[in-house]
C-alpha positions as CSV (number, residue, x, y, z in Angstrom):
1,M,171.5,33.8,-45.6
2,R,174.9,34.7,-44.1
3,D,175.7,35.4,-40.5
4,I,176.4,39.2,-40.5
5,K,179.0,40.2,-38.0
6,F,179.8,43.5,-36.6
7,R,182.6,45.0,-34.5
8,V,182.1,48.3,-32.7
9,W,184.0,51.5,-32.1
10,Y,182.8,52.8,-28.8
11,L,183.1,56.7,-29.1
12,P,183.3,57.5,-25.4
13,E,186.3,55.1,-24.6
14,K,187.8,55.4,-28.3
15,K,187.9,51.5,-28.1
16,M,187.3,48.9,-30.6
17,Y,185.2,46.1,-29.4
18,Y,185.6,42.7,-30.9
19,R,181.8,42.1,-31.5
20,G,178.7,44.3,-31.4
21,Y,174.9,43.1,-31.1
22,Q,172.1,45.2,-31.8
23,K,169.5,45.0,-29.2
24,L,166.1,47.0,-29.0
25,T,167.6,49.6,-26.6
26,H,171.2,49.3,-26.8
27,I,174.1,47.7,-28.4
28,L,175.8,44.6,-26.6
29,L,179.7,45.1,-26.7
30,C,181.8,42.0,-26.4
31,E,185.4,41.2,-26.0
32,D,187.2,38.5,-27.7
33,D,186.3,35.2,-26.2
34,Q,189.3,33.2,-27.8
35,G,186.9,31.1,-29.7
36,K,185.1,29.7,-26.5
37,E,181.6,30.9,-27.5
38,Q,182.2,30.1,-31.4
39,G,183.8,33.6,-31.8
40,S,180.8,35.5,-30.6
41,G,182.4,37.3,-27.9
42,T,182.1,37.7,-24.1
43,P,179.5,40.3,-23.1
44,V,180.9,43.4,-21.2
45,W,178.8,46.2,-21.8
46,H,175.5,47.7,-22.8
47,A,176.0,50.9,-24.9
48,P,173.7,53.5,-26.3
49,Y,173.2,53.6,-30.1
50,Q,174.7,57.0,-30.5
51,D,177.9,56.1,-28.6
52,C,178.6,53.5,-31.1
53,E,179.7,52.9,-34.8
54,M,178.8,49.5,-36.2
55,L,181.5,48.1,-38.5
56,E,180.2,45.3,-40.8
57,C,182.4,42.1,-41.6
58,T,183.2,41.6,-45.1
59,D,183.8,37.7,-44.4
60,I,187.0,38.1,-46.4
61,E,190.3,37.1,-44.5
62,D,193.6,38.7,-45.1
63,L,196.8,36.7,-45.8
64,K,197.1,36.5,-41.9
65,G,193.5,34.9,-41.5
66,R,192.1,38.0,-40.1
67,L,188.6,39.1,-41.0
68,I,188.4,42.4,-42.8
69,F,185.9,44.8,-41.6
70,E,184.5,48.2,-42.8
71,G,187.1,50.8,-41.8
72,D,190.1,48.8,-42.1
73,I,193.1,49.9,-44.0
74,V,194.0,47.3,-46.5
75,R,197.1,46.7,-48.9
76,A,195.9,44.8,-52.0
77,V,198.6,43.3,-54.2
78,W,197.3,42.2,-57.7
79,N,198.8,42.1,-61.1
80,G,202.3,43.1,-59.8
81,K,201.0,46.4,-58.3
82,S,200.3,47.4,-54.7
83,F,197.3,49.5,-53.5
84,L,196.5,50.8,-50.1
85,G,192.9,52.0,-49.3
86,E,190.1,51.7,-46.8
87,A,187.4,49.1,-46.8
88,G,184.1,50.9,-47.2
89,P,180.7,50.0,-46.5
90,V,179.9,46.3,-47.5
91,P,177.7,47.0,-50.7
92,D,175.7,43.8,-50.9
93,M,174.9,42.7,-47.4
94,F,172.6,40.1,-48.6
95,K,174.4,39.2,-51.7
96,S,171.4,40.0,-54.1
97,R,173.5,41.8,-56.4
98,S,176.7,39.7,-56.5
99,L,179.0,42.3,-55.6
100,H,182.4,41.6,-54.0
101,P,182.5,42.8,-50.1
102,L,185.3,44.9,-51.0
103,H,183.8,46.4,-54.2
104,S,184.1,50.0,-53.6
105,L,188.0,49.4,-52.8
106,F,188.5,47.4,-55.8
107,E,186.6,49.8,-58.1
108,R,188.7,52.6,-56.9
109,F,192.0,50.7,-58.1
110,G,190.5,48.9,-61.3
111,I,190.7,45.6,-59.6
112,P,187.9,43.3,-60.8
113,D,185.5,41.7,-58.4
114,D,186.5,38.3,-59.7
115,A,190.4,38.9,-59.5
116,K,192.7,35.9,-59.2
117,D,195.9,35.8,-57.4
118,L,195.0,38.9,-55.3
119,T,196.7,39.2,-51.8
120,L,195.0,41.4,-48.9
121,E,196.6,42.4,-45.8
122,I,195.1,44.6,-43.0
123,L,197.5,47.3,-41.9
124,G,195.1,48.9,-39.2
125,N,191.9,50.7,-39.2
126,R,190.6,54.3,-39.4
127,Y,189.8,54.5,-35.8
128,E,192.9,53.3,-34.2
129,H,195.3,54.7,-36.6
130,P,194.1,58.1,-37.8
131,L,197.4,59.3,-39.2
132,M,197.3,56.4,-41.6
133,I,194.0,57.7,-43.0
134,K,195.4,61.4,-43.2
135,R,198.3,60.0,-45.3
136,L,196.0,58.0,-47.6
137,E,193.9,61.2,-48.2
138,E,196.9,63.1,-49.1
139,I,198.1,60.4,-51.6
140,H,194.8,60.5,-53.2
141,R,194.4,64.2,-53.0
142,H,197.8,64.6,-54.9
143,G,197.4,61.7,-57.3
144,G,200.4,59.6,-55.8
């Protein structure tokens, strides 16, 4: 079974936390520990569930070695074409259906789950770059 990682968008601060852990009564928000705790993060805050949006990690790295999470804006280059979209919910958390973690993004652009020579790059995320999301929605609405 894979280790499922989450980062957290904390609504009151409008801030992205490096990691978040679901506890019985709260979410433990963590800052980046620069690898000191095997990447699990440094605990900084106990936040109520209703103030947080949990974003699952896809376990896929972009061309710079950064992990792609739900909500990330990703540029995919495949077969000589460039595509821009948001990483949606991870469709197969426990890998029981053999779907690629970026299946919904790939499906939208006709990229097969087993595509070769695919380059992925994170350009931002929907929370910290809302204007990018607005532009993406305009592009999709007008078919451009």
